[in-house]
C-alpha positions in Angstrom: 36.3 119.7 64.4 33.3 121.2 65.8 29.8 119.2 65.2 26.4 120.8 66.4 24.1 120.1 69.2 21.5 119.1 66.4 23.8 116.8 64.5 25.0 115.2 68.1 21.5 114.7 69.0 20.9 112.4 65.8 23.8 110.8 66.2 23.0 109.7 70.0 19.5 108.6 68.9 20.9 106.7 66.2 23.5 105.0 68.3 21.0 104.2 70.8 18.8 102.5 68.1 21.8 100.6 66.7 22.8 99.2 70.3 19.3 98.0 71.0 19.6 96.4 67.7 23.3 95.4 67.7 22.5 93.5 71.6 19.6 91.4 70.2 20.8 90.3 66.6 24.1 91.9 66.1 24.7 94.7 62.8 24.8 97.6 64.5 27.6 98.9 62.5 24.8 98.7 59.5 23.2 101.8 60.9 25.9 104.0 62.6 28.6 103.7 59.8 26.2 105.3 57.3 25.4 108.0 60.0 28.6 108.8 60.6 29.8 109.2 56.6 26.7 111.3 56.2 27.8 113.6 59.0 30.5 114.2 57.2 33.5 112.2 58.7 36.1 110.4 56.5 36.1 106.5 56.2 38.9 105.6 58.3 37.4 107.9 61.1 34.1 106.5 60.9 35.3 103.0 61.4 37.5 104.2 64.8 34.5 106.3 66.0 32.1 103.6 65.4 34.4 101.1 67.5 34.8 103.7 70.3 30.8 103.6 70.6 30.2 99.7 69.7 32.5 99.1 72.5 30.5 100.7 75.0 27.5 99.0 73.9 29.1 95.5 73.7 30.6 96.1 77.4 27.2 97.3 78.5 25.7 94.1 76.9 28.2 91.8 78.1 27.9 93.0 81.7 24.3 92.8 81.7 24.9 88.8 80.7 27.4 88.3 83.2 25.6 89.7 86.1 22.2 87.6 85.1 24.5 84.1 85.4 24.4 83.3 81.6 27.8 84.2 80.7 30.9 83.2 82.9 33.8 85.0 81.0 36.6 82.5 83.5 35.2 80.0 81.2 36.2 82.2 77.8 40.2 83.5 78.8 41.2 81.5 75.9 38.8 82.5 73.6 38.7 86.1 74.7 42.9 86.1 74.5 42.8 84.9 71.0 39.8 87.2 69.9 41.7 90.5 70.9 45.0 89.0 68.8 42.9 88.4 66.0 40.9 91.7 65.9 44.1 93.4 66.8 45.8 92.1 64.1 43.2 92.4 61.4 43.1 96.1 62.4 46.6 96.7 61.6 46.2 94.8 58.4 43.1 96.6 57.4 45.4 100.0 57.0 47.8 98.4 54.4 45.5 96.7 52.4 42.4 96.8 50.7 39.6 95.0 52.2 37.6 95.1 48.8 37.6 91.3 47.9 35.4 91.0 51.6 32.8 92.5 49.7 32.3 90.1 47.0 32.1 87.3 49.7 30.2 88.7 52.7 26.5 88.6 51.1 26.7 85.0 50.5 28.0 84.2 54.0 25.3 86.7 55.5 22.5 84.9 53.5 23.3 81.7 54.3 23.6 82.4 57.8 20.1 83.8 57.6 19.1 80.7 55.6 20.6 78.7 59.0 18.9 80.8 61.8 16.0 80.4 59.3 15.7 76.7 58.7 17.6 74.8 61.4 15.9 73.1 64.1 18.9 73.4 66.5 18.8 76.9 66.7 16.1 77.6 70.2 16.2 77.2 73.8 18.0 74.3 74.6 21.3 73.2 74.1 22.3 70.9 71.3 24.9 68.4 70.5 28.5 70.1 71.0 31.1 69.6 67.7 34.5 70.6 68.9 36.2 71.5 72.1 36.2 75.2 73.7 40.1 75.6 72.8 39.7 74.5 69.4 37.0 77.1 69.0 39.0 80.0 70.6 41.8 78.9 67.9 39.3 78.6 64.8 36.5 81.1 65.6 37.6 83.4 68.0 40.6 84.6 66.3 39.3 83.9 62.7 36.1 86.0 63.7 38.3 88.6 65.9 40.4 89.3 62.7 37.9 89.5 60.3 36.1 92.1 62.7 39.1 94.1 63.0 40.0 93.9 59.5 36.2 94.9 58.1 33.5 94.4 60.8 29.9 93.7 59.0 28.1 90.7 60.6 30.8 89.6 62.8 27.9 89.1 65.7 26.0 87.0 63.5 29.1 85.1 62.6 30.0 84.2 66.4 26.4 83.5 67.1 26.2 80.9 64.3 29.8 79.5 66.0 28.6 79.3 69.3 25.2 77.5 68.2 26.5 75.5 65.3 30.0 74.2 67.0 29.4 74.4 70.7 25.4 73.3 70.7 24.7 76.8 73.1 21.1 77.6 73.0 20.0 81.2 71.6 20.4 83.4 74.6 23.4 81.5 75.5 25.0 81.9 72.6 24.3 85.8 72.4 25.6 86.4 75.5 28.9 84.8 74.8 28.9 86.6 71.4 28.9 89.8 73.3 31.8 89.2 75.2 33.7 88.3 72.3 32.2 90.7 70.3 33.4 93.6 73.3 36.9 91.9 72.7 37.2 92.3 69.4 36.1 96.1 69.4 38.1 96.7 71.9 41.3 95.4 70.4 40.3 97.5 66.6 39.9 100.6 69.0 43.2 100.5 70.9 44.9 100.1 67.2 42.8 103.0 66.0 43.6 105.1 68.9 47.2 104.6 68.2 46.8 105.6 65.1 45.0 108.8 66.0 41.8 108.2 64.0 39.1 108.5 66.7 36.7 111.7 66.6 36.3 111.6 70.4 33.3 114.3 70.5 30.7 112.2 68.3 32.4 108.8 69.7 31.7 109.7 73.2 28.2 111.2 72.5 27.4 108.0 70.4 28.9 105.8 73.1 26.3 107.2 75.9 23.4 106.2 73.2 24.9 102.8 72.5 25.1 102.2 76.0 21.5 102.6 76.8 20.3 100.8 73.9 22.3 98.2 74.6 20.8 98.0 78.2 17.2 97.7 76.8 18.3 95.0 74.2 20.1 93.0 76.2 17.2 93.0 78.7 14.9 91.7 76.3 17.0 88.9 75.3 17.0 87.7 78.3 13.5 87.8 78.8 12.0 86.4 75.2 15.1 84.6 73.9 15.4 82.9 71.0 11.5 83.5 70.0 12.9 87.5 69.7 16.6 86.7 68.5 16.2 84.2 65.7 13.6 86.1 63.6 15.9 89.7 64.4 19.3 87.4 63.1 17.2 86.7 59.9 16.3 90.1 59.1 19.7 91.8 60.4 21.6 89.0 58.3 19.5 89.7 55.1 19.5 93.6 55.6 23.4 93.6 55.6 23.6 91.4 52.5 21.2 93.8 50.6 23.0 97.3 52.2 26.7 95.5 50.6 25.0 94.0 47.1 23.5 97.5 46.8 26.7 99.5 47.9 28.9 97.3 45.1 26.0 96.8 42.3 23.4 99.3 42.7 24.8 101.2 39.6 24.6 98.2 37.4 21.3 97.0 39.0 19.8 100.5 38.3 20.3 100.1 34.5 18.9 97.2 34.0 16.0 97.8 36.0 15.5 100.9 33.7 16.3 98.9 30.2 13.4 96.5 31.7 11.1 99.3 31.9 11.9 100.5 28.4 11.5 96.9 27.2 8.2 96.2 29.3 6.7 99.9 28.2 
C-alpha cells in the first residue's frame, strides 16, 4: 500500500496538533482516528496505527515530565504493570467482541468528567486529600482504565487525570504528568498486541509518530509552565468534544430527522 507525499504531509500535521492537545488534556485520538479513516485506512488498521503514533507522543510527554521531576516512575511500578496487563487484555478482547455498548455509556461519563473539572474546587495547582492507597489505585484505576484503553480508548487521558485528582489528591500538573506515564504504558501494551496481529500501517504510523512527538514536546512544556490554568479548561473542552463526537456518530441521523421536522413545524 503506497501513499502520496501530500497525504503523508496532512497526516503529519494532524498528528502534530493531536500530540499537542493530547499532552495537555488527552483526547488526541479524537483527532487522529477520523483522519486515518478519512485517508482510507480500514478501522482495525486505523486503531493499530493510531496506537503506534500515540505511543511516541505519550512517551515524549512522559519523558519530559520525568526529566523535570514531576513524576518518578519508580513509585509507579505496580500501576505501570497493572495498566500494561489491563491494556493487553483489552486489546485481545476487542478483536473478539463488539465494543458498541461502550459507545452508548461513554458520552455520559465524559460529560460528568467535564462537570467535575469545571465545578470541583479541588482541581488546581495544590495537592488535596488522598482517598485510597497507591496500591489500591493500581489495582482499580490502573488496571481498569488500562483495560478500557486497550478495548476502546477515547477519553483515556481524561479518565486517568480525574482518577489521580479525585482518588490520590494530586494537583493538576502532577496528575497530567502521571497520566502520561500510564497512558504511554497502555498505548504500548495495545501496540504490541496489534503488531502481533499484523494490523499496523507502518509508513503512515511512523510519519505521524514524528508529528506526535513534536506536538507532545510543545504540549508537555506548556503544562509545566502554566499548570491548571491551561489544563483545566482544555480537559473540560476535550471531554465535551469527545462526547459530542460520539453522540453524533451514534445518533446523528435521528437528530437530523428531528431537526428537519422542527424546521417544517416552525415554518
